[in-house]
C-alpha positions as CSV (number, residue, x, y, z in Angstrom):
1,M,0.0,-0.1,-0.2
2,D,2.9,2.8,0.7
3,R,4.3,2.1,-2.7
4,E,0.9,3.0,-4.4
5,V,0.5,5.8,-2.3
6,T,3.8,7.0,-3.1
7,N,3.3,6.6,-7.2
8,I,-0.2,8.4,-6.1
9,V,1.8,11.1,-4.9
10,E,4.2,11.1,-7.4
11,L,1.2,11.4,-9.7
12,I,-0.1,14.4,-8.4
13,N,2.9,16.7,-8.3
14,E,3.6,15.5,-11.9
15,I,-0.2,17.3,-12.7
16,R,0.7,20.3,-10.1
17,E,3.8,21.2,-12.1
18,D,1.7,21.1,-15.3
19,R,0.9,25.1,-15.7
20,T,-1.7,23.7,-18.4
21,V,-4.0,22.5,-16.1
22,P,-6.0,25.5,-13.8
23,R,-4.4,27.3,-10.7
24,N,-7.9,26.0,-8.8
25,I,-7.0,22.5,-9.8
26,R,-4.0,21.8,-9.0
27,E,-4.9,23.4,-5.3
28,K,-7.1,20.6,-5.2
29,L,-5.1,18.3,-6.0
30,G,-2.7,19.4,-2.8
31,M,-5.6,18.8,-0.3
32,V,-6.2,15.0,-2.2
33,R,-2.9,14.5,-1.8
34,K,-2.8,15.0,2.1
35,K,-6.2,12.7,2.1
36,V,-4.5,9.7,0.9
37,E,-1.3,10.3,2.6
38,E,-3.7,9.6,5.5
39,K,-4.5,6.3,4.4
40,T,-7.6,6.0,6.4
41,N,-10.5,5.2,4.5
42,L,-12.5,8.0,5.6
43,S,-9.7,10.5,4.0
44,L,-9.3,8.2,0.6
45,S,-13.2,8.3,0.4
46,Q,-12.6,12.3,0.2
47,A,-10.2,12.3,-1.7
48,I,-12.0,10.5,-4.3
49,Y,-15.2,13.1,-4.3
50,L,-12.1,15.7,-4.5
51,L,-11.4,13.5,-7.4
52,D,-14.7,13.4,-8.4
53,E,-15.3,17.0,-8.1
54,I,-12.2,18.1,-9.9
55,N,-12.9,15.6,-12.7
56,E,-16.2,17.7,-14.2
57,D,-14.6,20.8,-14.2
58,L,-15.4,22.3,-17.5
59,N,-10.8,23.7,-17.9
60,L,-10.2,20.0,-16.7
61,P,-7.1,19.6,-19.1
62,E,-8.4,16.4,-21.5
63,H,-4.1,14.9,-21.4
64,T,-5.1,15.3,-17.4
65,R,-8.2,14.5,-17.2
66,T,-6.9,10.6,-18.1
67,D,-4.5,11.0,-14.9
68,I,-7.4,11.9,-12.6
69,W,-9.0,8.6,-14.2
70,H,-5.9,6.7,-12.9
71,L,-6.0,8.2,-9.8
72,I,-9.4,7.6,-8.9
73,S,-8.3,3.9,-9.5
74,I,-5.8,3.4,-7.1
75,I,-7.0,4.8,-4.7
76,E,-10.2,3.0,-4.8
77,G,-7.9,-0.2,-5.0
78,I,-6.5,0.8,-1.4
79,K,-9.1,1.4,0.1
80,E,-10.5,-2.4,-0.9
81,K,-7.5,-3.8,0.9
82,L,-8.0,-2.1,4.1
83,K,-11.4,-3.2,4.1
84,G,-10.2,-6.8,3.7
């Protein structure tokens, strides 16, 4: 699980460094990173919620939208591991 969290944080940091991504989205991604680093079921659910909000933003570049879907998928996998 720690390796997956590290991968998520790295991907979030890459997206946040992309200047084609609007500032408000980069800021929300910072909140997502903090939630993921907490590694609790609740915080991961909150991270997914924030990513869903980001995904609905009309200003989100298409290449970033794919990354957001990938992040959601990884986080959902971590949540499943926490359950079992």
